[in-house]
C-alpha positions as semicolon CSV with decimal commas, in nm:
position;residue;x (nm);y (nm);z (nm)
1;M;12,763;-1,784;1,449
2;K;12,944;-1,687;1,091
3;M;12,774;-1,745;0,777
4;D;13,052;-1,774;0,458
5;L;12,923;-1,698;0,145
6;L;12,847;-2,079;0,052
7;T;12,589;-2,101;0,319
8;S;12,474;-1,759;0,220
9;L;12,399;-1,906;-0,151
10;Y;12,198;-2,222;-0,002
11;V;11,976;-1,990;0,232
12;F;11,891;-1,818;-0,077
13;M;11,844;-2,096;-0,317
14;L;11,652;-2,288;-0,062
15;A;11,435;-1,963;0,023
16;G;11,371;-1,910;-0,389
17;F;11,264;-2,307;-0,428
18;I;11,001;-2,293;-0,114
19;G;10,885;-1,959;-0,265
20;F;10,863;-2,112;-0,629
21;E;10,650;-2,425;-0,474
22;V;10,435;-2,213;-0,251
23;I;10,352;-2,015;-0,578
24;R;10,297;-2,298;-0,793
25;N;10,054;-2,480;-0,555
26;I;9,829;-2,213;-0,518
27;T;9,518;-2,225;-0,731
28;P;9,460;-1,947;-0,983
29;L;9,092;-1,896;-0,854
30;L;9,268;-1,842;-0,484
31;H;9,512;-1,568;-0,596
32;T;9,602;-1,410;-0,898
33;P;9,942;-1,506;-1,000
34;L;10,110;-1,139;-0,929
35;M;9,941;-1,154;-0,559
36;S;10,092;-1,491;-0,531
37;L;10,454;-1,394;-0,646
38;T;10,429;-1,069;-0,422
39;N;10,361;-1,272;-0,116
40;A;10,625;-1,546;-0,168
41;L;10,876;-1,266;-0,262
42;D;10,807;-1,081;0,070
43;A;10,828;-1,412;0,257
44;I;11,171;-1,443;0,161
45;A;11,251;-1,095;0,260
46;V;11,158;-1,197;0,605
47;V;11,331;-1,470;0,584
48;G;11,653;-1,239;0,471
49;A;11,592;-1,002;0,726
50;I;11,555;-1,172;1,005
51;I;11,888;-1,379;0,913
52;L;12,029;-0,973;0,913
53;A;11,880;-0,934;1,222
54;G;11,997;-1,232;1,413
55;E;12,382;-1,250;1,313
56;H;12,437;-0,915;1,535
57;K;12,716;-0,793;1,332
58;S;12,644;-0,392;1,455
59;T;12,426;-0,221;1,598
60;L;12,299;-0,076;1,276
61;A;12,269;-0,401;1,106
62;T;12,019;-0,527;1,386
63;I;11,821;-0,235;1,392
64;L;11,792;-0,199;1,013
65;G;11,692;-0,604;1,022
66;T;11,444;-0,549;1,263
67;I;11,271;-0,273;1,047
68;A;11,298;-0,496;0,726
69;I;11,095;-0,793;0,918
70;V;10,855;-0,531;1,027
71;A;10,791;-0,384;0,661
72;A;10,803;-0,705;0,481
73;T;10,591;-0,905;0,739
74;S;10,310;-0,587;0,728
75;N;10,356;-0,619;0,329
76;V;10,304;-0,998;0,326
77;V;9,991;-0,990;0,604
78;G;9,845;-0,687;0,390
79;G;9,879;-0,885;0,078
80;F;9,655;-1,167;0,220
81;L;9,405;-0,913;0,371
82;I;9,362;-0,800;0,056
83;T;9,321;-1,141;-0,127
84;D;9,063;-1,219;0,144
85;R;8,870;-0,886;0,060
86;M;8,846;-0,992;-0,309
87;L;8,750;-1,342;-0,237
88;K;8,449;-1,198;-0,028
89;M;8,339;-0,999;-0,329
90;F;8,261;-1,328;-0,518
91;K;8,080;-1,474;-0,248
92;A;7,676;-1,493;-0,274
93;S;7,498;-1,164;-0,081
94;G;7,159;-1,309;-0,078
95;P;7,038;-1,577;0,165
96;K;7,113;-1,923;0,059
97;K;6,856;-2,180;-0,079
């Protein structure tokens, strides 16, 4: 499957729109805007890396795409783990009344 420039731009614009909608729908109480933006950009990087690895243009492209998938996915998961840790700091530590 060969992707031309127009298809690549369409995928990029669609990923950007989805990332923007994800950021916009997250309440400020759950994430800081910076953390939300970082996770959304990393999710776009995951989609791009999947496309790169899935095209099988060369062995090097497949290897670099796979490395990019692992790196971006670990960054997304790490962002959500840090956010979960921040949210636990705001919970009451005493017994419930």
